[in-house]
C-alpha distance (Angstrom), angle and dihedral (degrees) to the residues before:
residue distance angle dihedral
V1 . . .
I2 3.82 . .
W3 3.81 93.4 .
A4 3.80 92.0 42.9
N5 3.81 91.8 53.9
N6 3.80 91.2 56.4
V7 3.81 101.3 89.5
D8 3.80 91.1 -166.0
S9 3.81 95.4 58.1
P10 3.83 112.3 48.5
D11 3.80 89.0 135.0
L12 3.81 90.2 57.8
A13 3.80 90.4 48.8
E14 3.80 88.6 53.4
K15 3.80 91.7 45.3
F16 3.79 90.1 54.0
L17 3.83 90.5 48.0
R18 3.81 90.4 53.8
F19 3.80 91.1 46.6
V20 3.81 93.6 51.6
E21 3.79 90.7 45.1
K22 3.80 91.2 52.0
E23 3.80 93.5 47.1
S24 3.80 93.7 49.2
S25 3.77 114.8 107.9
K26 3.80 120.5 -126.8
N27 3.79 90.8 -110.5
D28 3.80 97.2 40.2
Q29 3.80 111.6 48.2
W30 3.82 111.5 -167.2
V31 3.80 97.1 -174.2
N32 3.80 125.6 71.6
T33 3.78 139.0 166.2
R34 3.80 92.5 -78.3
S35 3.81 89.7 55.8
Y36 3.78 90.3 59.2
N37 3.80 93.0 41.9
L38 3.80 91.1 54.8
V39 3.80 91.8 54.1
M40 3.81 92.9 44.6
N41 3.80 88.7 51.4
A42 3.81 89.0 49.3
W43 3.80 89.4 56.4
A44 3.82 90.1 48.1
K45 3.82 92.2 52.5
S46 3.80 92.9 46.7
Q47 3.85 92.5 64.2
R48 3.80 88.6 -155.4
K49 3.79 119.3 159.4
D50 3.80 92.2 -114.9
A51 3.83 93.8 45.5
I52 3.82 96.2 101.2
D53 3.80 94.2 50.7
R54 3.80 93.2 45.2
A55 3.80 93.4 48.8
Y56 3.80 90.6 45.2
T57 3.82 90.3 54.8
L58 3.80 90.2 53.1
L59 3.79 91.1 49.9
R60 3.82 91.2 50.3
D61 3.80 90.9 48.8
M62 3.81 89.7 54.3
E63 3.81 92.0 49.2
K64 3.82 90.6 52.0
S65 3.81 95.4 43.6
V66 3.79 122.5 100.2
K67 3.82 92.2 -155.8
V68 3.80 103.8 42.5
K69 3.80 125.9 41.7
P70 3.82 128.4 -174.2
D71 3.78 119.4 -109.8
L72 3.79 132.5 -164.0
L73 3.80 91.7 -79.6
S74 3.82 89.8 55.4
Y75 3.80 92.1 58.2
S76 3.79 91.7 40.6
S77 3.82 89.2 53.4
M78 3.80 89.1 51.6
V79 3.81 91.6 52.5
S80 3.81 89.4 46.1
C81 3.79 88.8 53.0
I82 3.81 90.2 54.3
A83 3.81 90.8 46.7
K84 3.81 94.4 51.2
S85 3.77 96.0 42.8
K86 3.79 118.1 117.5
R87 3.78 88.5 -135.0
S88 3.80 119.6 97.2
I89 3.81 113.8 -73.8
D90 3.81 109.2 -78.0
A91 3.81 102.4 -166.7
G92 3.81 91.0 157.3
R93 3.78 92.6 61.8
A94 3.79 90.8 46.9
E95 3.79 89.1 53.6
E96 3.82 89.7 51.8
I97 3.81 88.5 55.8
L98 3.80 88.5 51.6
R99 3.80 91.1 55.3
E100 3.79 90.9 52.9
L101 3.80 91.6 66.1
D102 3.78 92.4 76.5
K103 3.81 92.5 46.3
N104 3.79 90.3 56.1
N105 3.83 96.6 41.7
V106 3.80 94.2 -112.5
T107 3.81 116.0 147.0
P108 3.83 111.8 -133.9
D109 3.78 127.9 -140.5
N110 3.77 132.1 -155.1
I111 3.82 91.7 -99.2
I112 3.80 95.0 68.6
Y113 3.81 91.3 42.3
N114 3.80 89.4 50.8
Q115 3.81 89.0 51.0
V116 3.80 91.7 56.7
I117 3.81 94.0 41.6
N118 3.81 88.3 51.2
L119 3.80 90.6 55.4
H120 3.79 91.8 51.7
S121 3.80 90.0 45.4
K122 3.81 93.9 51.7
S123 3.78 93.6 46.5
G124 3.80 93.4 65.5
A125 3.80 86.5 -161.1
R126 3.76 121.6 155.0
G127 3.79 108.9 -79.6
S128 3.81 93.9 13.7
A129 3.81 93.3 119.7
E130 3.80 91.0 52.8
R131 3.82 89.8 49.9
C132 3.81 88.1 53.8
E133 3.80 90.7 50.0
K134 3.81 91.1 51.2
L135 3.80 91.9 50.6
L136 3.81 89.5 48.3
A137 3.82 88.8 52.6
V138 3.82 90.3 50.9
M139 3.81 90.1 51.8
E140 3.79 91.7 50.0
G141 3.80 90.4 48.3
L142 3.80 93.3 50.7
A143 3.81 90.6 46.8
N144 3.81 90.7 51.9
E145 3.81 89.0 51.8
G146 3.81 90.8 56.2
T147 3.81 104.7 -90.4
D148 3.80 94.3 127.1
K149 3.81 95.4 173.9
V150 3.80 91.1 67.6
A151 3.81 96.3 52.3
P152 3.82 110.6 129.5
D153 3.80 117.1 -107.0
V154 3.79 132.5 -165.2
R155 3.82 90.2 -83.0
T156 3.81 89.5 58.1
Y157 3.78 92.1 53.3
N158 3.81 91.8 43.5
L159 3.80 90.2 55.0
V160 3.81 91.1 50.0
L161 3.80 88.7 46.8
S162 3.81 89.8 51.5
A163 3.81 90.9 49.2
W164 3.81 91.6 56.2
A165 3.81 90.2 45.3
N166 3.81 91.7 51.7
E167 3.79 96.2 44.9
K168 3.80 106.4 30.5
G169 3.79 109.1 11.8
P170 3.82 141.6 -115.4
E171 3.81 100.0 -43.7
E172 3.81 93.4 60.3
A173 3.79 90.7 41.8
E174 3.80 91.4 53.9
K175 3.79 90.3 54.1
V176 3.81 88.3 62.2
L177 3.80 89.8 48.5
E178 3.81 88.4 54.6
R179 3.82 89.0 52.7
I180 3.80 90.2 52.6
E181 3.80 91.1 49.1
A182 3.81 90.0 51.7
H183 3.80 94.3 47.0
D184 3.80 117.7 117.3
S185 3.80 98.0 -137.4
I186 3.81 107.6 16.0
N187 3.79 126.7 75.9
A188 3.78 125.0 -159.5
N189 3.79 112.8 -111.7
A190 3.79 133.9 -157.1
I191 3.81 91.7 -83.2
S192 3.81 90.7 55.1
F193 3.79 92.6 56.9
I194 3.81 96.8 37.6
T195 3.81 92.8 51.8
V196 3.80 90.6 57.1
M197 3.82 91.3 42.0
D198 3.81 90.9 53.1
S199 3.78 90.2 49.1
Y200 3.81 90.5 55.0
A201 3.81 90.2 45.0
R202 3.82 91.0 55.0
V203 3.80 90.9 59.1
G204 3.81 92.7 43.7
D205 3.81 95.5 -110.6
A206 3.80 102.0 145.6
H207 3.81 93.7 164.2
N208 3.80 94.6 62.0
N209 3.79 92.1 37.7
L210 3.80 90.0 58.2
R211 3.80 90.6 43.2
L212 3.82 88.8 58.0
L213 3.79 90.4 47.7
S214 3.81 88.8 53.9
M215 3.83 90.0 49.3
M216 3.78 89.2 51.2
E217 3.80 92.6 51.0
K218 3.81 91.7 48.4
A219 3.82 92.3 48.6
F220 3.80 89.1 53.6
E221 3.81 92.0 47.5
K222 3.81 89.7 52.2
G223 3.79 91.4 57.4
N224 3.81 106.6 -86.8
K225 3.81 97.8 131.8
Q226 3.82 91.1 -179.2
A227 3.81 89.4 64.7
K228 3.80 94.6 59.7
P229 3.83 107.4 143.5
T230 3.80 112.4 -113.2
R231 3.77 135.1 -162.7
R232 3.79 86.4 -97.5
A233 3.83 90.7 60.4
Y234 3.79 93.1 53.0
T235 3.80 90.3 45.4
S236 3.80 88.4 56.1
A237 3.82 89.3 52.2
L238 3.81 91.0 50.4
N239 3.80 90.4 49.5
A240 3.80 90.4 51.7
L241 3.79 91.1 50.6
């Protein structure tokens, strides 16, 4: 834990892991899944150029090991490493990691899916919004089959909303907001409204920006406490004007 918390020394954390692993006796194993996860997380926090490759090697070693097997946190740490890397955003590789969960009998949750959707959303690359939609559909399918932990939440929809805003603009983003508003168990929150407002502000559409602000205020008045207008919302309106 001490070595892993030192962001400047992920290589020393890994060196210590290898040392402990080597010194363990056959009947008294001193290294477990958490040991590996700590070192992978250390590489993620370091943001070094070789962090992804080093963390990936650790993950592969766990998959091949007969004593230590990766868990959900292992794969989540790998995605986090990709997200924090100073390289260009590699959402495709993160999605490959996501597909490996099923191969290794690891049950996903909505956190790791949100991590990958967030990468696609931030990239703003052509087709990124559609990739987010497909991942959202996978989550909904898994949830319908009984994997409750992977059910989409408001953050999931907000990330998809942001992806459409980044790639296509406010009109497509607002369509996702309408889907959130019509959802049976999810309510739009302040981020949902502000993301669409900002998208309208970027194209100089003050009329629709203020319309969204009014929608936000009305949603709050009707009892949606998560939609309470914030300073950030009014700042977006001022920017649009």
